N, C-alpha and C positions, 0 to 999 in steps of 0.2 A: 505614468510611472506606477500609480496605485494599482492599475490593472495587471501589471507585470508580477507584482507580489501575489495577487490572487491566482494567476496562472501557475506560478511556482508551487503554491499551496495545493492546487488541484493536481499537479504532477506528483507531488509527494503522497497525496492521498491515493492516487492511482497506483503508485509504487507499492504502498502498503497493501492495497487490495490485490494486486498481482501476486505479491509474496504470499498472502494468506491463501489465495486460490491455488497457488503452486504447491504449497505445503499440504493443503487438504487433499490434493490429488485431482482437482477439477481441470487443471491445465496439464496436458501430457505432451512430452517432447516427441519428435517425429520418429527417431530411430530406436531400435530395441536396446542398443548399448547405452544411449543417453537415458532411456527409461530406467534401466537397471542402476545406473549411477545416481539418478535422482531418487530412486527408492531407497538406496543405501544411505544417501545424504538425509533423506526424510526420517529414516529410522534413528539416525544418530542425533539430529538437530531439530527435529520437527516440533517438539514441545516448546522450546524457548523461542524459536523463530515464529511460531504461531502467536505467542504472547506478545512479542515485540511488534509484529505486524499489526495486531489489534490495537496496541498502544499508539503506534504511529497513526493509524487511521482515526483513533479517537482524538488525538491532539490536533491533527489536521482538520478534522470536522469542526472542532471548536474554533480553530483559527479561521476557517472559511466563513463560519457563521459570524464571528466578530468582524471580519473584514467586510462582509456584505452589509452588516448593520452600519459600519462606519462609512461605507460608500453611499448608502442610502440617506444617512443623516446629513452628510456634507452637501447634498444637492439642494 
């Protein structure tokens, strides 16, 4: 059960990383219409979404570190 929490934390960290890369423009959608919609969304909401994704990654990185330290100390 302890490992399930670690997996969930890794998934949330991955979600934050995906959002950050999406907002920065490193991940591009396939079609031209989706690309234009994403560019419009990025111009409107890019700044705060970038800050929130970085905050999510920072919190999850701390949680992962603490979780791993807890798992290693309990053995």
